[in-house]
C-alpha positions in Angstrom: 20.1 6.4 1.4 16.5 5.3 2.2 13.5 6.6 0.3 9.9 6.7 1.5 7.5 4.4 -0.4 3.7 3.9 -0.3 2.7 0.2 -0.2 -0.9 -0.7 -0.9 -1.8 -4.3 -0.2 -5.0 -6.1 -1.0 -5.4 -9.1 1.4 -7.7 -12.1 1.0 -11.2 -11.2 2.3 -11.4 -14.4 4.5 -8.7 -12.9 6.7 -11.0 -10.2 8.0 -11.5 -11.8 11.4 -7.7 -11.8 12.1 -6.2 -9.2 9.7 -3.4 -8.3 12.2 -1.5 -11.6 11.5 -1.1 -11.0 7.7 -0.4 -7.3 8.2 2.3 -8.2 10.8 3.7 -10.7 8.3 4.0 -8.0 5.6 5.6 -5.6 8.1 8.2 -8.3 9.0 8.9 -8.8 5.2 9.7 -5.1 5.0 11.9 -5.3 8.0 13.6 -8.4 6.7 15.0 -6.4 3.7 16.2 -3.6 6.0 13.1 -1.4 5.7 11.0 0.3 8.3 7.2 0.8 8.4 6.5 4.5 9.4 2.7 4.6 8.9 0.0 1.9 8.8 -3.7 2.3 7.9 -6.1 -0.6 7.6 -9.0 0.5 5.4 -11.0 -2.6 6.0 -12.9 -4.9 3.7 -14.1 -3.2 0.5 -15.6 -4.3 -2.8 -13.2 -4.7 -5.7 -13.7 -3.0 -9.1 -13.2 -6.3 -10.8 -12.7 -9.9 -9.6 -9.2 -11.0 -8.5 -8.5 -14.7 -7.9 -12.3 -15.4 -7.8 -12.8 -12.8 -5.1 -15.2 -9.8 -5.1 -13.9 -8.2 -1.9 -10.5 -7.5 -0.3 -9.0 -6.0 2.8 -7.2 -2.8 1.9 -4.0 -2.0 3.9 -1.9 1.1 3.3 1.7 1.3 4.5 4.4 4.0 4.3 7.8 2.4 4.2 11.3 3.6 4.5 13.4 1.4 2.2 16.7 1.4 0.4 16.0 1.6 -3.4 18.2 -1.5 -4.1 15.9 -3.6 -1.8 12.6 -2.8 -3.6 12.9 -5.7 -6.0 13.6 -8.1 -3.2 10.6 -6.9 -1.2 8.2 -7.1 -4.3 9.3 -10.6 -5.2 8.7 -11.8 -1.7 5.2 -10.1 -1.5 4.3 -11.7 -4.9 4.7 -15.2 -3.4 2.8 -14.4 -0.2 -0.4 -16.4 -0.1 -2.5 -13.8 1.8 -1.9 -11.0 -0.8 -4.2 -10.7 -3.8 -2.5 -7.6 -5.2 0.0 -5.0 -4.2 1.4 -1.7 -5.4 4.6 0.0 -4.3 5.3 3.5 -5.4 7.7 6.3 -4.3 6.0 8.7 -1.9 5.9 12.3 -3.1 5.6 14.7 -0.2 4.2 17.6 -2.3 1.8 15.5 -4.4 -1.2 16.4 -2.3 -0.3 20.0 -2.2 0.0 20.2 -6.0 -3.4 18.7 -6.5 -5.0 21.1 -4.0 -3.4 24.0 -5.9 -4.8 22.8 -9.2 -8.3 22.4 -7.6 -8.2 26.0 -6.3 -7.2 27.3 -9.8 -10.2 25.4 -11.3 -12.5 26.9 -8.7 -11.2 30.4 -9.2 -11.6 30.1 -13.0 -15.2 29.1 -12.6 -16.1 32.3 -10.7 
């Protein structure tokens, strides 16, 4: 059974001119392990909080991925050796996570009144 994961990838900033090629490469890595990209959002080039591999900027790309849990390790190990990627983070997507935080914000606002 496949789960939905959120994959955030920080790409090398010099790839800004043609960011589609490394993004397509990451999508093909996901498909190579039997996964499927369901959502893709390129946030563009942004300043990093701290330097990574002597870089102050990175291209932020967010992907939602359908993937078998047994294939997560294979995907992560492949992403780790991909030259274009500075950092990545893969976490389980929680559908109600946004709704829970919105509820807690409303409680705080109501308590302040």
